[in-house]
C-alpha positions in Angstrom: 99.0 148.0 79.4 101.8 147.9 82.0 99.3 148.8 84.7 96.9 146.1 83.5 99.7 143.4 83.5 100.8 144.5 87.0 97.2 144.4 88.3 96.8 140.8 86.9 100.1 139.7 88.4 99.2 141.3 91.7 95.8 139.5 91.8 97.5 136.1 91.0 100.1 136.7 93.6 97.5 137.7 96.2 95.5 134.5 95.4 98.6 132.4 95.7 99.5 133.9 99.0 95.9 133.3 100.4 96.0 129.6 99.4 99.5 129.2 100.8 98.7 130.8 104.2 95.4 129.0 104.8 94.3 125.8 103.0 91.9 124.3 100.6 89.4 121.5 100.3 89.0 120.1 96.9 86.2 117.7 95.8 86.8 115.3 93.0 84.6 112.8 91.3 86.7 109.7 91.4 85.8 107.1 88.8 87.3 103.7 88.5 86.5 101.0 85.9 88.6 97.8 85.5 86.8 97.0 82.2 86.5 100.2 80.2 85.4 99.8 76.6 84.3 96.2 77.2 80.8 94.6 77.0 79.0 95.3 80.3 82.0 97.5 81.3 79.8 100.3 82.8 78.4 97.8 85.4 81.9 97.5 86.9 82.4 101.2 87.2 82.5 102.7 90.7 82.1 106.4 91.4 82.9 108.3 94.6 83.0 111.9 95.6 86.4 112.3 97.2 87.9 115.1 99.3 91.4 116.5 99.5 92.4 118.9 102.3 95.8 120.6 102.2 97.7 123.4 103.8 100.9 122.8 101.9 102.5 120.8 104.7 99.8 118.3 105.6 97.4 116.9 103.0 94.7 114.2 103.3 92.7 112.6 100.5 89.8 110.3 101.4 86.9 108.5 99.8 84.5 105.7 100.6 83.9 106.6 104.2 80.6 105.7 105.7 80.5 102.3 103.9 78.6 99.3 105.0 81.2 96.6 104.6 80.9 94.1 101.8 78.3 95.0 99.1 77.5 92.6 96.3 75.9 93.8 93.0 74.6 91.5 90.3 74.3 92.5 86.6 73.5 90.9 83.3 75.1 87.6 82.2 75.7 86.6 85.8 78.1 89.5 86.3 79.0 90.2 90.0 80.7 93.3 91.4 81.8 93.4 95.0 82.7 96.6 96.8 84.4 96.7 100.2 84.3 99.8 102.4 83.7 100.8 106.1 83.0 103.8 108.2 86.5 105.2 108.0 87.0 104.5 104.3 90.2 104.9 102.3 92.6 107.6 103.5 95.9 108.9 102.1 97.8 111.3 104.4 100.9 113.2 103.2 103.3 115.0 105.4 105.9 117.2 103.6 108.0 117.7 106.8 108.8 114.0 107.3 108.4 113.2 103.6 106.0 110.4 104.2 102.6 109.1 103.1 100.4 107.1 105.5 97.6 105.3 103.8 94.6 103.3 105.0 93.7 100.8 102.3 91.8 97.6 102.2 92.2 94.1 100.9 88.7 92.7 100.8 87.2 93.7 104.2 90.6 93.9 106.0 92.0 97.4 106.6 95.8 98.1 106.5 97.9 101.0 107.5 100.8 101.5 105.0 103.6 104.0 105.5 106.0 104.9 102.7 108.2 107.7 101.6 106.6 110.3 99.4 107.1 108.9 95.9 109.4 110.8 93.6 107.2 111.2 90.5 108.9 112.3 87.3 106.6 114.6 85.3 106.9 115.8 81.8 105.2 119.3 81.7 103.6 120.0 78.3 102.6 123.3 76.7 98.9 122.5 76.5 96.6 124.5 78.8 92.9 124.5 79.6 90.6 126.0 82.1 89.2 123.9 85.0 86.8 125.4 87.5 87.9 128.9 86.6 91.6 128.1 87.0 94.1 128.1 84.1 95.7 124.6 84.2 98.7 123.1 82.4 99.1 119.5 81.3 101.8 117.2 82.8 102.3 113.5 82.0 103.9 110.7 84.1 104.1 107.0 84.5 103.4 106.0 88.1 103.1 102.6 89.6 102.2 100.9 86.3 99.9 103.5 84.7 100.4 106.5 82.5 98.6 109.6 83.8 97.6 112.9 82.2 97.3 115.5 84.9 96.2 119.2 84.8 97.6 121.5 87.5 97.0 125.1 88.5 100.1 127.1 89.2 98.1 129.9 90.8 97.3 127.4 93.6 100.8 126.8 94.9 100.2 123.4 96.5 102.3 120.5 95.1 99.7 117.9 95.8 96.7 116.3 94.2 94.3 113.4 94.4 95.4 110.1 95.9 99.2 109.9 95.9 99.7 112.1 92.9 101.8 115.3 93.5 105.1 116.9 92.9 104.0 119.6 90.4 104.3 123.4 90.8 100.6 123.7 91.5 97.6 121.8 92.7 96.4 119.0 90.5 92.7 119.6 89.6 92.3 116.7 87.2 94.1 113.4 86.4 93.2 110.5 84.2 95.0 107.2 83.6 95.3 106.5 79.9 94.1 102.9 80.2 90.7 104.3 81.4 90.9 102.6 84.8 91.1 105.7 87.0 89.8 109.3 86.6 89.9 112.2 89.1 87.6 114.9 87.9 87.4 118.3 89.5 84.1 119.0 91.2 84.7 121.9 93.5 87.2 123.9 95.6 86.9 126.1 98.7 89.2 127.7 101.2 89.2 126.1 104.6 91.3 125.9 107.8 92.7 122.4 107.7 93.3 122.5 111.4 89.5 122.4 111.9 89.1 119.2 109.7 89.0 116.3 112.1 90.1 113.7 109.5 93.1 115.7 108.3 95.6 113.4 110.1 97.4 110.1 109.7 94.9 107.3 109.6 94.8 104.5 112.2 92.7 101.4 112.7 94.3 98.8 110.5 97.1 96.3 110.4 100.5 98.0 110.0 102.4 96.9 106.9 105.0 98.2 104.4 104.0 99.2 100.9 105.9 96.3 99.4 104.2 93.9 101.9 100.8 95.3 101.1 101.3 95.1 97.4 102.4 91.4 97.5 99.6 90.5 99.9 97.0 92.0 97.6 98.3 90.1 94.6 98.4 86.9 96.5 94.9 87.3 98.0 93.6 88.1 94.5 95.1 85.0 93.1 93.7 82.9 96.0 90.2 84.3 95.5 90.2 83.5 91.8 91.4 80.0 92.4 88.8 79.4 95.2 85.9 80.6 93.1 87.0 78.8 90.0 87.0 75.5 92.0 83.2 75.6 92.2 81.4 73.4 89.5 79.9 75.4 86.7 81.6 78.7 87.7 83.8 80.6 85.3 85.9 83.5 86.5 87.0 86.1 84.0 89.4 88.4 85.8 89.4 92.0 84.6 92.1 92.7 82.1 93.0 95.8 84.2 93.3 95.3 87.9 90.7 97.2 89.9 93.3 98.5 92.4 95.3 101.7 91.6 98.8 100.4 91.8 99.8 97.6 89.4 103.6 98.0 89.8 105.8 98.9 92.7 
């Protein structure tokens, strides 16, 4: 029995060393829905396959690249969904050495480059465990930027990062879901890579430089201006989503 335990420990330690010395690329199915559990809610859902590349020091999460600008979708009952993306997409680069995150995000069709300190996320680690993609994962819960998240992390992959800006756990986050149903990051695959060979694993450019606070306030203001402008048209009724379609609803 001791030999078996030692063998298992050695295998786990070996796997952890491999991941720490090289790097990983994780694929997530990112699902967003500002109107979950509402009539016609599925129409407003948007799915992307997103990638995270990390070597423990530098990490980049991206989605929506290769887009075609503004896309308008029309559904039942005069429902309209508008998606903005471009060739570079949405990018979130984390550097552990200088403790910063540089993001490329968009307000309508205008890209912004936002630099901020890595957020200090306070996690409550639970006893619940489950297997995801062959990895034993443990549950952790946090409130981050206005939403409560349940995240599942794998200690055998010693990277303290995850999808989007989530991180700070003693293992890679393989799954995370907001309890309000707006955002889900679902594990879809993992492979070893050399992050140095990934051309997009770097701080994004090509956008207007702005602070996180400035970006947050600008987005709220633009949202309100858009609703007011559309509502001014005769016969048009705007019903804003009860849950904002952007990830951060609090600073």
